[in-house]
C-alpha positions in Angstrom: 12.7 -19.2 -9.1 9.1 -18.0 -8.5 6.2 -19.3 -10.8 3.1 -17.7 -11.6 0.4 -19.6 -12.7 -2.4 -18.1 -14.9 -5.9 -19.2 -14.7 -7.5 -20.0 -18.2 -9.9 -16.8 -17.8 -6.2 -14.7 -17.3 -4.5 -16.3 -20.3 -7.9 -15.2 -22.4 -7.8 -11.9 -21.1 -4.1 -11.8 -21.9 -4.8 -13.1 -25.1 -1.8 -15.8 -24.6 -1.4 -19.0 -25.4 -1.3 -21.4 -22.5 1.8 -21.4 -20.5 4.1 -24.7 -20.1 3.1 -26.6 -17.0 5.4 -25.5 -14.0 8.5 -27.6 -12.2 8.7 -26.0 -8.8 9.8 -28.5 -6.5 6.8 -27.1 -3.9 4.3 -24.8 -3.7 6.0 -22.2 -1.4 7.3 -20.1 -4.7 4.2 -20.5 -6.8 1.1 -18.1 -7.0 -2.0 -18.6 -9.0 -2.9 -15.3 -10.8 -6.5 -14.6 -11.8 -8.5 -11.7 -13.6 -11.2 -10.5 -11.4 -14.4 -8.0 -12.1 -13.9 -5.7 -9.0 -16.0 -2.6 -9.1 -16.5 -3.0 -12.9 -12.9 -3.1 -13.3 -10.4 -5.3 -14.3 -8.3 -6.1 -11.3 -5.6 -8.8 -10.4 -6.0 -11.3 -7.6 -2.8 -13.5 -6.5 -3.3 -16.2 -4.1 -0.1 -18.0 -2.8 -0.6 -21.7 -3.6 0.6 -23.1 -0.6 -1.1 -20.7 2.3 -3.9 -19.2 0.2 -2.4 -15.7 1.2 -4.2 -13.4 -1.1 -3.7 -9.9 -2.6 -5.6 -7.5 -4.9 -4.2 -5.2 -7.5 -7.6 -2.9 -8.7 -8.2 -1.4 -11.7 -5.5 -2.4 -13.6 -4.2 -0.5 -16.5 -3.4 -2.3 -20.0 0.2 -1.4 -20.0 0.9 -2.8 -16.6 -0.9 -6.1 -17.9 1.9 -6.3 -20.3 4.3 -6.4 -17.4 2.8 -9.3 -15.4 6.1 -10.2 -13.6 6.4 -6.6 -12.3 2.9 -6.0 -11.5 2.9 -9.2 -9.4 6.3 -8.1 -7.7 5.2 -4.7 -6.9 1.6 -6.0 -5.4 3.1 -8.9 -3.3 5.8 -6.1 -1.7 3.3 -3.5 -1.1 0.9 -6.3 0.4 3.4 -7.8 2.6 4.7 -4.7 3.9 1.1 -3.8 4.8 0.6 -7.1 6.2 3.7 -6.3 8.7 5.9 -8.6 7.5 9.6 -7.7 8.0 11.3 -6.2 5.4 14.3 -8.6 5.8 11.6 -11.5 5.0 10.1 -9.7 2.2 13.4 -8.8 0.3 14.8 -12.5 0.9 11.7 -13.9 -0.5 11.7 -11.5 -3.4 15.6 -12.3 -4.1 14.8 -16.0 -4.0 12.1 -15.5 -6.4 14.1 -12.8 -8.5 13.5 -15.1 -11.9 9.9 -15.4 -12.6 8.4 -18.0 -14.8 4.7 -18.0 -16.4 3.1 -21.4 -16.1 -0.1 -22.9 -15.8 -2.0 -23.0 -12.5 -0.4 -25.3 -9.8 -3.2 -27.8 -9.6 -6.9 -28.4 -8.8 -6.7 -28.0 -5.2 -4.7 -24.8 -5.0 -7.1 -23.4 -7.6 -10.2 -24.3 -5.4 -8.6 -22.2 -2.8 -8.1 -19.4 -5.1 -11.8 -19.5 -6.0 -12.4 -19.1 -2.2 -10.4 -16.4 -1.9 -12.0 -14.8 -4.8 -15.4 -15.5 -3.0 -14.2 -13.6 0.0 -12.7 -10.4 -2.1 -16.1 -10.4 -3.2 -17.8 -10.8 -0.2 -15.7 -8.1 1.4 -15.8 -5.7 -1.2 -16.9 -2.9 1.4 -13.3 -2.8 1.8 -12.3 -1.7 -1.3 -10.6 1.6 -2.1 -11.6 2.6 -5.4 -8.5 5.4 -5.5 -5.8 3.0 -5.0 -4.5 0.1 -7.2 -3.0 -1.5 -3.7 -6.0 -2.6 -1.4 -4.4 -3.2 2.0 -7.5 -2.9 4.0 -9.1 -5.5 1.3 -5.8 -8.1 1.5 -6.1 -7.6 5.7 -9.6 -8.6 5.4 -9.5 -11.6 3.2 -6.0 -12.8 5.1 -7.4 -12.7 8.5 -10.6 -14.7 7.3 -10.3 -18.2 8.7 -10.3 -20.5 5.7 -8.6 -24.0 4.4 -5.6 -23.9 2.2 -3.6 -26.5 0.1 -0.8 -26.8 2.3 -2.2 -27.3 5.8 -5.1 -29.1 7.0 -8.1 -27.9 9.5 -8.9 -23.8 9.4 -6.6 -21.0 10.0 -5.8 -17.5 8.4 -3.6 -17.1 5.6 -2.0 -14.2 7.2 -1.1 -16.3 10.2 0.0 -19.1 7.5 2.3 -16.7 5.4 3.9 -15.3 8.5 5.0 -18.8 9.4 6.1 -19.5 6.2 8.4 -16.5 5.8 9.6 -17.3 9.4 10.6 -20.7 8.8 12.2 -19.9 5.4 13.8 -16.7 6.3 13.9 -16.4 10.5 12.5 -13.6 12.2 10.3 -13.2 15.2 6.7 -13.2 14.6 4.8 -9.8 16.3 
């Protein structure tokens, strides 16, 4: 099961009651989701709780917010594909998370790193493509910036960390 932790602003935006706390046995299948204003548009920011890998869905229409799990899955698949992760690892990770639970966020530390990722998105908004919902260039810029995360000590890039995480769980050759 994959858990999507909804920030308080996202819960308010969606007009939802607070979801239950999650019970994942680790942060590897946990993501925290946040609504952000990007280019004056409501957009989704999803951040992997363990590695700080992030992706953005720009200018999300109201109907897509109603299917948050579907919006997330599509965004994750497009972001992982654009990042160059092997299709076999992407498919295996998505299969492992076929069942999705909406929960509260996954703790102070992952949310603190979500906030740092949001700052990076805003600082790198020159990479925004206003004609696309998927933002591969912005995702790449954010995920290749040296940062810290909840799952490891020290600086590294979220893209490298996510690559190691996927290769460890679903073995493939790193490129």
